All heavy atoms as a GROMACS GRO file, in nm:
protein
  530
    1MET      N    1   0.087  -0.122  -0.003
    1MET     CA    2   0.000   0.008  -0.005
    1MET      C    3   0.084   0.129   0.002
    1MET      O    4   0.185   0.134   0.082
    1MET     CB    5  -0.091  -0.006   0.125
    1MET     CG    6  -0.181   0.108   0.136
    1MET     SD    7  -0.284   0.113   0.280
    1MET     CE    8  -0.426   0.017   0.225
    2LYS      N    9   0.053   0.220  -0.084
    2LYS     CA   10   0.132   0.338  -0.099
    2LYS      C   11   0.117   0.417   0.031
    2LYS      O   12   0.013   0.416   0.093
    2LYS     CB   13   0.089   0.420  -0.215
    2LYS     CG   14   0.136   0.360  -0.346
    2LYS     CD   15   0.089   0.453  -0.458
    2LYS     CE   16   0.137   0.389  -0.590
    2LYS     NZ   17   0.105   0.480  -0.695
    3ALA      N   18   0.216   0.496   0.075
    3ALA     CA   19   0.217   0.568   0.192
    3ALA      C   20   0.100   0.673   0.185
    3ALA      O   21   0.041   0.696   0.294
    3ALA     CB   22   0.349   0.640   0.206
    4GLU      N   23   0.079   0.736   0.071
    4GLU     CA   24  -0.028   0.843   0.062
    4GLU      C   25  -0.164   0.787   0.092
    4GLU      O   26  -0.252   0.839   0.150
    4GLU     CB   27  -0.027   0.920  -0.078
    4GLU     CG   28  -0.046   0.827  -0.186
    4GLU     CD   29  -0.027   0.895  -0.316
    4GLU    OE1   30   0.088   0.944  -0.336
    4GLU    OE2   31  -0.115   0.896  -0.398
    5TYR      N   32  -0.183   0.663   0.039
    5TYR     CA   33  -0.314   0.591   0.071
    5TYR      C   34  -0.340   0.564   0.206
    5TYR      O   35  -0.450   0.568   0.267
    5TYR     CB   36  -0.331   0.467  -0.023
    5TYR     CG   37  -0.334   0.500  -0.167
    5TYR    CD1   38  -0.246   0.435  -0.258
    5TYR    CD2   39  -0.435   0.592  -0.223
    5TYR    CE1   40  -0.246   0.466  -0.392
    5TYR    CE2   41  -0.434   0.622  -0.355
    5TYR     CZ   42  -0.344   0.554  -0.434
    5TYR     OH   43  -0.346   0.585  -0.576
    6LYS      N   44  -0.220   0.518   0.265
    6LYS     CA   45  -0.231   0.484   0.417
    6LYS      C   46  -0.265   0.604   0.495
    6LYS      O   47  -0.351   0.605   0.588
    6LYS     CB   48  -0.099   0.421   0.461
    6LYS     CG   49  -0.098   0.380   0.600
    6LYS     CD   50   0.031   0.313   0.642
    6LYS     CE   51   0.033   0.265   0.782
    6LYS     NZ   52   0.152   0.202   0.835
    7GLU      N   53  -0.204   0.726   0.462
    7GLU     CA   54  -0.232   0.848   0.530
    7GLU      C   55  -0.383   0.892   0.505
    7GLU      O   56  -0.442   0.936   0.600
    7GLU     CB   57  -0.142   0.959   0.484
    7GLU     CG   58   0.003   0.933   0.529
    7GLU     CD   59   0.094   1.045   0.461
    7GLU    OE1   60   0.040   1.138   0.409
    7GLU    OE2   61   0.215   1.028   0.475
    8ASP      N   62  -0.434   0.877   0.389
    8ASP     CA   63  -0.565   0.910   0.362
    8ASP      C   64  -0.662   0.823   0.434
    8ASP      O   65  -0.762   0.863   0.496
    8ASP     CB   66  -0.598   0.897   0.211
    8ASP     CG   67  -0.538   1.002   0.120
    8ASP    OD1   68  -0.492   1.103   0.180
    8ASP    OD2   69  -0.531   0.991   0.003
    9LYS      N   70  -0.629   0.692   0.451
    9LYS     CA   71  -0.712   0.596   0.520
    9LYS      C   72  -0.716   0.638   0.671
    9LYS      O   73  -0.823   0.634   0.740
    9LYS     CB   74  -0.663   0.452   0.509
    9LYS     CG   75  -0.758   0.351   0.569
    9LYS     CD   76  -0.699   0.214   0.553
    9LYS     CE   77  -0.793   0.109   0.617
    9LYS     NZ   78  -0.751  -0.028   0.590
   10GLU      N   79  -0.601   0.668   0.726
   10GLU     CA   80  -0.589   0.711   0.869
   10GLU      C   81  -0.675   0.837   0.895
   10GLU      O   82  -0.743   0.849   1.001
   10GLU     CB   83  -0.446   0.731   0.905
   10GLU     CG   84  -0.373   0.592   0.921
   10GLU     CD   85  -0.215   0.620   0.934
   10GLU    OE1   86  -0.175   0.734   0.941
   10GLU    OE2   87  -0.150   0.511   0.945
   11LYS      N   88  -0.656   0.942   0.802
   11LYS     CA   89  -0.741   1.059   0.819
   11LYS      C   90  -0.886   1.029   0.812
   11LYS      O   91  -0.968   1.081   0.894
   11LYS     CB   92  -0.713   1.161   0.701
   11LYS     CG   93  -0.576   1.222   0.721
   11LYS     CD   94  -0.551   1.318   0.597
   11LYS     CE   95  -0.412   1.376   0.594
   11LYS     NZ   96  -0.382   1.463   0.477
   12CYS      N   97  -0.928   0.945   0.725
   12CYS     CA   98  -1.070   0.904   0.706
   12CYS      C   99  -1.126   0.839   0.836
   12CYS      O  100  -1.229   0.878   0.876
   12CYS     CB  101  -1.086   0.809   0.585
   12CYS     SG  102  -1.262   0.770   0.547
   13LEU      N  103  -1.041   0.747   0.888
   13LEU     CA  104  -1.073   0.676   1.011
   13LEU      C  105  -1.092   0.779   1.128
   13LEU      O  106  -1.195   0.756   1.205
   13LEU     CB  107  -0.976   0.564   1.040
   13LEU     CG  108  -0.976   0.445   0.955
   13LEU    CD1  109  -0.858   0.355   0.984
   13LEU    CD2  110  -1.116   0.383   0.955
   14LYS      N  111  -1.005   0.876   1.138
   14LYS     CA  112  -1.022   0.984   1.237
   14LYS      C  113  -1.153   1.054   1.222
   14LYS      O  114  -1.221   1.080   1.321
   14LYS     CB  115  -0.899   1.078   1.234
   14LYS     CG  116  -0.770   1.019   1.288
   14LYS     CD  117  -0.660   1.114   1.279
   14LYS     CE  118  -0.524   1.050   1.326
   14LYS     NZ  119  -0.417   1.138   1.320
   15PHE      N  120  -1.174   1.098   1.099
   15PHE     CA  121  -1.306   1.169   1.077
   15PHE      C  122  -1.429   1.083   1.113
   15PHE      O  123  -1.531   1.127   1.170
   15PHE     CB  124  -1.315   1.217   0.936
   15PHE     CG  125  -1.237   1.343   0.908
   15PHE    CD1  126  -1.138   1.345   0.822
   15PHE    CD2  127  -1.276   1.462   0.981
   15PHE    CE1  128  -1.063   1.463   0.795
   15PHE    CE2  129  -1.204   1.583   0.961
   15PHE     CZ  130  -1.095   1.584   0.871
   16ARG      N  131  -1.417   0.957   1.077
   16ARG     CA  132  -1.532   0.854   1.106
   16ARG      C  133  -1.541   0.852   1.259
   16ARG      O  134  -1.656   0.848   1.310
   16ARG     CB  135  -1.494   0.723   1.046
   16ARG     CG  136  -1.583   0.616   1.082
   16ARG     CD  137  -1.725   0.639   1.020
   16ARG     NE  138  -1.818   0.538   1.066
   16ARG     CZ  139  -1.925   0.505   1.005
   16ARG    NH1  140  -1.949   0.560   0.891
   16ARG    NH2  141  -2.014   0.423   1.058
   17GLN      N  142  -1.439   0.833   1.333
   17GLN     CA  143  -1.452   0.825   1.480
   17GLN      C  144  -1.511   0.953   1.539
   17GLN      O  145  -1.591   0.951   1.621
   17GLN     CB  146  -1.313   0.800   1.539
   17GLN     CG  147  -1.265   0.661   1.507
   17GLN     CD  148  -1.116   0.645   1.554
   17GLN    OE1  149  -1.044   0.747   1.574
   17GLN    NE2  150  -1.070   0.522   1.563
   18LEU      N  151  -1.471   1.071   1.486
   18LEU     CA  152  -1.529   1.205   1.528
   18LEU      C  153  -1.681   1.200   1.495
   18LEU      O  154  -1.758   1.245   1.582
   18LEU     CB  155  -1.471   1.318   1.453
   18LEU     CG  156  -1.339   1.377   1.518
   18LEU    CD1  157  -1.273   1.468   1.420
   18LEU    CD2  158  -1.374   1.448   1.646
   19PHE      N  159  -1.715   1.170   1.388
   19PHE     CA  160  -1.853   1.157   1.338
   19PHE      C  161  -1.937   1.072   1.428
   19PHE      O  162  -2.042   1.109   1.477
   19PHE     CB  163  -1.858   1.106   1.193
   19PHE     CG  164  -1.998   1.096   1.142
   19PHE    CD1  165  -2.088   1.203   1.136
   19PHE    CD2  166  -2.042   0.972   1.089
   19PHE    CE1  167  -2.218   1.186   1.078
   19PHE    CE2  168  -2.162   0.945   1.039
   19PHE     CZ  169  -2.253   1.063   1.030
   20GLU      N  170  -1.887   0.952   1.455
   20GLU     CA  171  -1.956   0.848   1.542
   20GLU      C  172  -1.972   0.900   1.684
   20GLU      O  173  -2.069   0.883   1.755
   20GLU     CB  174  -1.889   0.721   1.539
   20GLU     CG  175  -1.908   0.636   1.402
   20GLU     CD  176  -1.834   0.515   1.406
   20GLU    OE1  177  -1.749   0.483   1.489
   20GLU    OE2  178  -1.864   0.432   1.303
   21SER      N  179  -1.860   0.975   1.740
   21SER     CA  180  -1.873   1.013   1.872
   21SER      C  181  -1.953   1.139   1.898
   21SER      O  182  -2.001   1.176   2.009
   21SER     CB  183  -1.730   1.034   1.927
   21SER     OG  184  -1.665   1.125   1.866
   22ASN      N  185  -1.970   1.222   1.787
   22ASN     CA  186  -2.038   1.349   1.805
   22ASN      C  187  -2.179   1.360   1.750
   22ASN      O  188  -2.250   1.460   1.769
   22ASN     CB  189  -1.952   1.461   1.749
   22ASN     CG  190  -1.834   1.482   1.827
   22ASN    OD1  191  -1.837   1.524   1.948
   22ASN    ND2  192  -1.712   1.467   1.762
   23CYS      N  193  -2.214   1.260   1.669
   23CYS     CA  194  -2.346   1.266   1.603
   23CYS      C  195  -2.441   1.159   1.650
   23CYS      O  196  -2.394   1.055   1.707
   23CYS     CB  197  -2.328   1.256   1.453
   23CYS     SG  198  -2.232   1.369   1.375
   24PRO      N  199  -2.578   1.182   1.650
   24PRO     CA  200  -2.663   1.076   1.687
   24PRO      C  201  -2.639   0.955   1.614
   24PRO      O  202  -2.614   0.956   1.492
   24PRO     CB  203  -2.803   1.139   1.670
   24PRO     CG  204  -2.775   1.288   1.658
   24PRO     CD  205  -2.637   1.305   1.612
   25ALA      N  206  -2.669   0.841   1.667
   25ALA     CA  207  -2.652   0.709   1.606
   25ALA      C  208  -2.744   0.698   1.478
   25ALA      O  209  -2.707   0.639   1.378
   25ALA     CB  210  -2.687   0.593   1.698
   26THR      N  211  -2.854   0.760   1.486
   26THR     CA  212  -2.952   0.753   1.367
   26THR      C  213  -2.889   0.824   1.248
   26THR      O  214  -2.908   0.790   1.136
   26THR     CB  215  -3.091   0.820   1.399
   26THR    OG1  216  -3.069   0.955   1.450
   26THR    CG2  217  -3.161   0.735   1.500
   27TRP      N  218  -2.814   0.932   1.272
   27TRP     CA  219  -2.739   1.007   1.162
   27TRP      C  220  -2.634   0.916   1.104
   27TRP      O  221  -2.617   0.912   0.978
   27TRP     CB  222  -2.677   1.133   1.214
   27TRP     CG  223  -2.767   1.246   1.241
   27TRP    CD1  224  -2.902   1.234   1.261
   27TRP    CD2  225  -2.726   1.384   1.264
   27TRP    NE1  226  -2.948   1.361   1.293
   27TRP    CE2  227  -2.840   1.451   1.296
   27TRP    CE3  228  -2.611   1.449   1.260
   27TRP    CZ2  229  -2.846   1.591   1.319
   27TRP    CZ3  230  -2.605   1.585   1.277
   27TRP    CH2  231  -2.720   1.649   1.308
   28VAL      N  232  -2.560   0.848   1.184
   28VAL     CA  233  -2.453   0.759   1.139
   28VAL      C  234  -2.511   0.653   1.049
   28VAL      O  235  -2.468   0.628   0.943
   28VAL     CB  236  -2.374   0.697   1.255
   28VAL    CG1  237  -2.273   0.599   1.221
   28VAL    CG2  238  -2.308   0.806   1.344
   29THR      N  239  -2.619   0.589   1.095
   29THR     CA  240  -2.689   0.489   1.017
   29THR      C  241  -2.739   0.547   0.886
   29THR      O  242  -2.723   0.484   0.783
   29THR     CB  243  -2.798   0.426   1.096
   29THR    OG1  244  -2.751   0.368   1.217
   29THR    CG2  245  -2.875   0.318   1.019
   30HIS      N  246  -2.801   0.657   0.893
   30HIS     CA  247  -2.859   0.722   0.778
   30HIS      C  248  -2.756   0.748   0.666
   30HIS      O  249  -2.767   0.715   0.549
   30HIS     CB  250  -2.927   0.858   0.806
   30HIS     CG  251  -2.962   0.935   0.689
   30HIS    ND1  252  -3.072   0.906   0.614
   30HIS    CD2  253  -2.909   1.039   0.630
   30HIS    CE1  254  -3.078   0.999   0.508
   30HIS    NE2  255  -2.972   1.078   0.520
   31PHE      N  256  -2.642   0.807   0.717
   31PHE     CA  257  -2.538   0.836   0.608
   31PHE      C  258  -2.462   0.720   0.559
   31PHE      O  259  -2.417   0.713   0.449
   31PHE     CB  260  -2.446   0.952   0.666
   31PHE     CG  261  -2.513   1.086   0.672
   31PHE    CD1  262  -2.549   1.147   0.791
   31PHE    CD2  263  -2.542   1.147   0.548
   31PHE    CE1  264  -2.617   1.270   0.776
   31PHE    CE2  265  -2.600   1.275   0.541
   31PHE     CZ  266  -2.647   1.339   0.663
   32ASP      N  267  -2.451   0.618   0.646
   32ASP     CA  268  -2.393   0.494   0.601
   32ASP      C  269  -2.477   0.429   0.492
   32ASP      O  270  -2.434   0.381   0.387
   32ASP     CB  271  -2.375   0.390   0.711
   32ASP     CG  272  -2.257   0.414   0.802
   32ASP    OD1  273  -2.174   0.503   0.766
   32ASP    OD2  274  -2.252   0.357   0.915
   33GLN      N  275  -2.613   0.426   0.514
   33GLN     CA  276  -2.703   0.377   0.417
   33GLN      C  277  -2.698   0.460   0.293
   33GLN      O  278  -2.706   0.410   0.176
   33GLN     CB  279  -2.843   0.360   0.476
   33GLN     CG  280  -2.850   0.250   0.578
   33GLN     CD  281  -2.994   0.255   0.643
   33GLN    OE1  282  -3.065   0.356   0.631
   33GLN    NE2  283  -3.015   0.150   0.719
   34LYS      N  284  -2.701   0.590   0.308
   34LYS     CA  285  -2.696   0.682   0.190
   34LYS      C  286  -2.568   0.657   0.103
   34LYS      O  287  -2.570   0.646  -0.018
   34LYS     CB  288  -2.705   0.820   0.230
   34LYS     CG  289  -2.699   0.925   0.108
   34LYS     CD  290  -2.718   1.058   0.152
   34LYS     CE  291  -2.727   1.164   0.044
   34LYS     NZ  292  -2.709   1.117  -0.093
   35ARG      N  293  -2.460   0.641   0.175
   35ARG     CA  294  -2.333   0.616   0.097
   35ARG      C  295  -2.338   0.479   0.016
   35ARG      O  296  -2.302   0.481  -0.106
   35ARG     CB  297  -2.214   0.609   0.196
   35ARG     CG  298  -2.084   0.574   0.123
   35ARG     CD  299  -1.962   0.569   0.228
   35ARG     NE  300  -1.846   0.539   0.160
   35ARG     CZ  301  -1.805   0.416   0.132
   35ARG    NH1  302  -1.867   0.310   0.165
   35ARG    NH2  303  -1.692   0.398   0.074
   36GLU      N  304  -2.389   0.380   0.085
   36GLU     CA  305  -2.412   0.254   0.011
   36GLU      C  306  -2.500   0.263  -0.112
   36GLU      O  307  -2.467   0.210  -0.220
   36GLU     CB  308  -2.462   0.142   0.104
   36GLU     CG  309  -2.350   0.100   0.207
   36GLU     CD  310  -2.228   0.038   0.151
   36GLU    OE1  311  -2.238  -0.039   0.054
   36GLU    OE2  312  -2.121   0.067   0.192
   37TYR      N  313  -2.615   0.336  -0.096
   37TYR     CA  314  -2.705   0.349  -0.202
   37TYR      C  315  -2.645   0.431  -0.319
   37TYR      O  316  -2.663   0.400  -0.436
   37TYR     CB  317  -2.828   0.434  -0.150
   37TYR     CG  318  -2.931   0.450  -0.263
   37TYR    CD1  319  -2.998   0.342  -0.319
   37TYR    CD2  320  -2.966   0.576  -0.301
   37TYR    CE1  321  -3.091   0.365  -0.416
   37TYR    CE2  322  -3.060   0.593  -0.404
   37TYR     CZ  323  -3.121   0.496  -0.461
   37TYR     OH  324  -3.223   0.514  -0.550
   38ASP      N  325  -2.570   0.544  -0.280
   38ASP     CA  326  -2.500   0.620  -0.388
   38ASP      C  327  -2.403   0.537  -0.459
   38ASP      O  328  -2.392   0.554  -0.590
   38ASP     CB  329  -2.430   0.740  -0.316
   38ASP     CG  330  -2.529   0.848  -0.280
   38ASP    OD1  331  -2.652   0.845  -0.319
   38ASP    OD2  332  -2.494   0.936  -0.200
   39ILE      N  333  -2.324   0.453  -0.399
   39ILE     CA  334  -2.229   0.367  -0.465
   39ILE      C  335  -2.308   0.271  -0.557
   39ILE      O  336  -2.265   0.250  -0.672
   39ILE     CB  337  -2.152   0.284  -0.363
   39ILE    CG1  338  -2.047   0.380  -0.294
   39ILE    CG2  339  -2.074   0.165  -0.430
   39ILE    CD1  340  -1.988   0.312  -0.171
   40PHE      N  341  -2.411   0.213  -0.508
   40PHE     CA  342  -2.501   0.130  -0.586
   40PHE      C  343  -2.552   0.198  -0.718
   40PHE      O  344  -2.543   0.140  -0.825
   40PHE     CB  345  -2.609   0.071  -0.507
   40PHE     CG  346  -2.714  -0.009  -0.586
   40PHE    CD1  347  -2.691  -0.138  -0.631
   40PHE    CD2  348  -2.830   0.041  -0.622
   40PHE    CE1  349  -2.771  -0.211  -0.701
   40PHE    CE2  350  -2.933  -0.029  -0.694
   40PHE     CZ  351  -2.891  -0.160  -0.738
   41LYS      N  352  -2.602   0.318  -0.700
   41LYS     CA  353  -2.657   0.392  -0.814
   41LYS      C  354  -2.543   0.422  -0.922
   41LYS      O  355  -2.570   0.410  -1.040
   41LYS     CB  356  -2.713   0.530  -0.766
   41LYS     CG  357  -2.843   0.527  -0.701
   41LYS     CD  358  -2.909   0.658  -0.682
   41LYS     CE  359  -2.828   0.768  -0.651
   41LYS     NZ  360  -2.908   0.900  -0.631
   42ARG      N  361  -2.425   0.457  -0.866
   42ARG     CA  362  -2.309   0.480  -0.964
   42ARG      C  363  -2.280   0.348  -1.039
   42ARG      O  364  -2.252   0.347  -1.165
   42ARG     CB  365  -2.189   0.518  -0.889
   42ARG     CG  366  -2.183   0.677  -0.874
   42ARG     CD  367  -2.047   0.722  -0.821
   42ARG     NE  368  -2.013   0.646  -0.716
   42ARG     CZ  369  -2.005   0.695  -0.584
   42ARG    NH1  370  -2.029   0.822  -0.565
   42ARG    NH2  371  -1.968   0.624  -0.487
   43GLN      N  372  -2.277   0.241  -0.965
   43GLN     CA  373  -2.241   0.107  -1.038
   43GLN      C  374  -2.348   0.072  -1.134
   43GLN      O  375  -2.332   0.022  -1.240
   43GLN     CB  376  -2.228  -0.004  -0.932
   43GLN     CG  377  -2.100   0.013  -0.841
   43GLN     CD  378  -2.097  -0.082  -0.727
   43GLN    OE1  379  -2.195  -0.149  -0.694
   43GLN    NE2  380  -1.974  -0.106  -0.681
   44LEU      N  381  -2.478   0.092  -1.094
   44LEU     CA  382  -2.587   0.061  -1.182
   44LEU      C  383  -2.581   0.148  -1.303
   44LEU      O  384  -2.606   0.104  -1.418
   44LEU     CB  385  -2.723   0.083  -1.109
   44LEU     CG  386  -2.855   0.052  -1.179
   44LEU    CD1  387  -2.850  -0.113  -1.210
   44LEU    CD2  388  -2.968   0.082  -1.095
   45ALA      N  389  -2.566   0.278  -1.297
   45ALA     CA  390  -2.550   0.366  -1.406
   45ALA      C  391  -2.439   0.335  -1.504
   45ALA      O  392  -2.456   0.345  -1.626
   45ALA     CB  393  -2.549   0.504  -1.360
   46SER      N  394  -2.327   0.280  -1.447
   46SER     CA  395  -2.215   0.252  -1.528
   46SER      C  396  -2.212   0.108  -1.587
   46SER      O  397  -2.125   0.059  -1.654
   46SER     CB  398  -2.083   0.274  -1.456
   46SER     OG  399  -2.073   0.177  -1.354
   47GLY      N  400  -2.325   0.031  -1.555
   47GLY     CA  401  -2.345  -0.099  -1.607
   47GLY      C  402  -2.266  -0.213  -1.523
   47GLY      O  403  -2.245  -0.320  -1.571
   48GLN      N  404  -2.214  -0.174  -1.399
   48GLN     CA  405  -2.139  -0.267  -1.324
   48GLN      C  406  -2.228  -0.363  -1.252
   48GLN      O  407  -2.174  -0.462  -1.183
   48GLN     CB  408  -2.054  -0.190  -1.238
   48GLN     CG  409  -1.940  -0.116  -1.290
   48GLN     CD  410  -1.866  -0.028  -1.201
   48GLN    OE1  411  -1.892  -0.024  -1.077
   48GLN    NE2  412  -1.749   0.031  -1.246
   49VAL      N  413  -2.357  -0.328  -1.248
   49VAL     CA  414  -2.452  -0.431  -1.180
   49VAL      C  415  -2.540  -0.489  -1.282
   49VAL      O  416  -2.596  -0.434  -1.370
   49VAL     CB  417  -2.542  -0.345  -1.082
   49VAL    CG1  418  -2.653  -0.438  -1.022
   49VAL    CG2  419  -2.473  -0.277  -0.976
   50GLU      N  420  -2.543  -0.628  -1.284
   50GLU     CA  421  -2.618  -0.701  -1.376
   50GLU      C  422  -2.770  -0.701  -1.337
   50GLU      O  423  -2.796  -0.709  -1.218
   50GLU     CB  424  -2.563  -0.851  -1.376
   50GLU     CG  425  -2.418  -0.864  -1.422
   50GLU     CD  426  -2.369  -1.000  -1.412
   50GLU    OE1  427  -2.459  -1.098  -1.409
   50GLU    OE2  428  -2.258  -1.029  -1.406
   51THR      N  429  -2.845  -0.684  -1.437
   51THR     CA  430  -2.990  -0.677  -1.412
   51THR      C  431  -3.045  -0.795  -1.352
   51THR      O  432  -3.143  -0.791  -1.270
   51THR     CB  433  -3.074  -0.642  -1.536
   51THR    OG1  434  -3.042  -0.734  -1.641
   51THR    CG2  435  -3.030  -0.496  -1.594
   52ASP      N  436  -2.986  -0.919  -1.371
   52ASP     CA  437  -3.034  -1.037  -1.308
   52ASP      C  438  -3.016  -1.034  -1.158
   52ASP      O  439  -3.090  -1.085  -1.078
   52ASP     CB  440  -2.964  -1.161  -1.371
   52ASP     CG  441  -3.004  -1.191  -1.516
   52ASP    OD1  442  -3.106  -1.139  -1.554
   52ASP    OD2  443  -2.923  -1.260  -1.576
   53LYS      N  444  -2.915  -0.960  -1.122
   53LYS     CA  445  -2.887  -0.959  -0.970
   53LYS      C  446  -2.988  -0.864  -0.906
   53LYS      O  447  -3.010  -0.876  -0.789
   53LYS     CB  448  -2.743  -0.911  -0.947
   53LYS     CG  449  -2.634  -1.007  -0.985
   53LYS     CD  450  -2.495  -0.959  -0.953
   53LYS     CE  451  -2.394  -1.058  -0.989
   53LYS     NZ  452  -2.262  -1.020  -0.963
   54LEU      N  453  -3.044  -0.770  -0.979
   54LEU     CA  454  -3.144  -0.683  -0.921
   54LEU      C  455  -3.264  -0.760  -0.877
   54LEU      O  456  -3.328  -0.715  -0.781
   54LEU     CB  457  -3.181  -0.568  -1.021
   54LEU     CG  458  -3.076  -0.471  -1.060
   54LEU    CD1  459  -3.117  -0.380  -1.165
   54LEU    CD2  460  -3.027  -0.397  -0.951
   55LYS      N  461  -3.301  -0.864  -0.943
   55LYS     CA  462  -3.416  -0.936  -0.910
   55LYS      C  463  -3.401  -1.004  -0.773
   55LYS      O  464  -3.498  -1.032  -0.706
   55LYS     CB  465  -3.440  -1.048  -1.014
   55LYS     CG  466  -3.481  -0.983  -1.149
   55LYS     CD  467  -3.502  -1.087  -1.248
   55LYS     CE  468  -3.527  -1.022  -1.386
   55LYS     NZ  469  -3.532  -1.128  -1.490
   56THR      N  470  -3.277  -1.032  -0.727
   56THR     CA  471  -3.249  -1.103  -0.601
   56THR      C  472  -3.245  -1.013  -0.483
   56THR      O  473  -3.248  -1.050  -0.370
   56THR     CB  474  -3.115  -1.185  -0.603
   56THR    OG1  475  -3.005  -1.092  -0.627
   56THR    CG2  476  -3.133  -1.277  -0.730
   57ILE      N  477  -3.238  -0.880  -0.512
   57ILE     CA  478  -3.242  -0.774  -0.407
   57ILE      C  479  -3.376  -0.764  -0.351
   57ILE      O  480  -3.478  -0.735  -0.418
   57ILE     CB  481  -3.184  -0.643  -0.456
   57ILE    CG1  482  -3.041  -0.654  -0.496
   57ILE    CG2  483  -3.200  -0.540  -0.337
   57ILE    CD1  484  -2.985  -0.532  -0.570
   58LYS      N  485  -3.388  -0.788  -0.227
   58LYS     CA  486  -3.517  -0.773  -0.152
   58LYS      C  487  -3.537  -0.635  -0.099
   58LYS      O  488  -3.447  -0.586  -0.032
   58LYS     CB  489  -3.540  -0.878  -0.040
   58LYS     CG  490  -3.535  -1.022  -0.093
   58LYS     CD  491  -3.551  -1.118   0.021
   58LYS     CE  492  -3.551  -1.259  -0.028
   58LYS     NZ  493  -3.570  -1.353   0.074
   59GLN      N  494  -3.656  -0.570  -0.131
   59GLN     CA  495  -3.674  -0.441  -0.075
   59GLN      C  496  -3.733  -0.450   0.067
   59GLN      O  497  -3.810  -0.543   0.085
   59GLN     CB  498  -3.767  -0.364  -0.159
   59GLN     CG  499  -3.710  -0.329  -0.292
   59GLN     CD  500  -3.806  -0.242  -0.380
   59GLN    OE1  501  -3.922  -0.227  -0.336
   59GLN    NE2  502  -3.765  -0.198  -0.489
   60LYS      N  503  -3.695  -0.365   0.150
   60LYS     CA  504  -3.743  -0.363   0.291
   60LYS      C  505  -3.890  -0.312   0.282
   60LYS      O  506  -3.907  -0.204   0.211
   60LYS     CB  507  -3.650  -0.281   0.382
   60LYS     CG  508  -3.526  -0.332   0.405
   60LYS     CD  509  -3.434  -0.248   0.492
   60LYS     CE  510  -3.297  -0.311   0.514
   60LYS     NZ  511  -3.220  -0.232   0.604
   61PRO      N  512  -3.971  -0.359   0.352
   61PRO     CA  513  -4.110  -0.301   0.367
   61PRO      C  514  -4.109  -0.167   0.425
   61PRO      O  515  -4.037  -0.145   0.517
   61PRO     CB  516  -4.189  -0.402   0.447
   61PRO     CG  517  -4.101  -0.487   0.515
   61PRO     CD  518  -3.959  -0.475   0.440
   62THR      N  519  -4.190  -0.074   0.375
   62THR     CA  520  -4.196   0.057   0.429
   62THR      C  521  -4.303   0.063   0.535
   62THR      O  522  -4.398  -0.005   0.531
   62THR     CB  523  -4.233   0.158   0.317
   62THR    OG1  524  -4.355   0.128   0.258
   62THR    CG2  525  -4.122   0.175   0.209
   63ALA      N  526  -4.271   0.140   0.635
   63ALA     CA  527  -4.361   0.144   0.758
   63ALA      C  528  -4.456   0.254   0.741
   63ALA      O  529  -4.447   0.346   0.656
   63ALA     CB  530  -4.281   0.172   0.874
   0.00000   0.00000   0.00000
């Protein structure tokens, strides 16, 4: 691993710890889920997600 990537990872982990310790747990969960969804949308838009796999994704029931 390159030194610059290691430094970036360490900085990111520090910010993550700050975020977790200073924000409500619901915010942490919300932004984790939002990040995952944004990654999924980018992959879907670029064709990295096969449409057959979309059929296996179960949607959570809405309350």
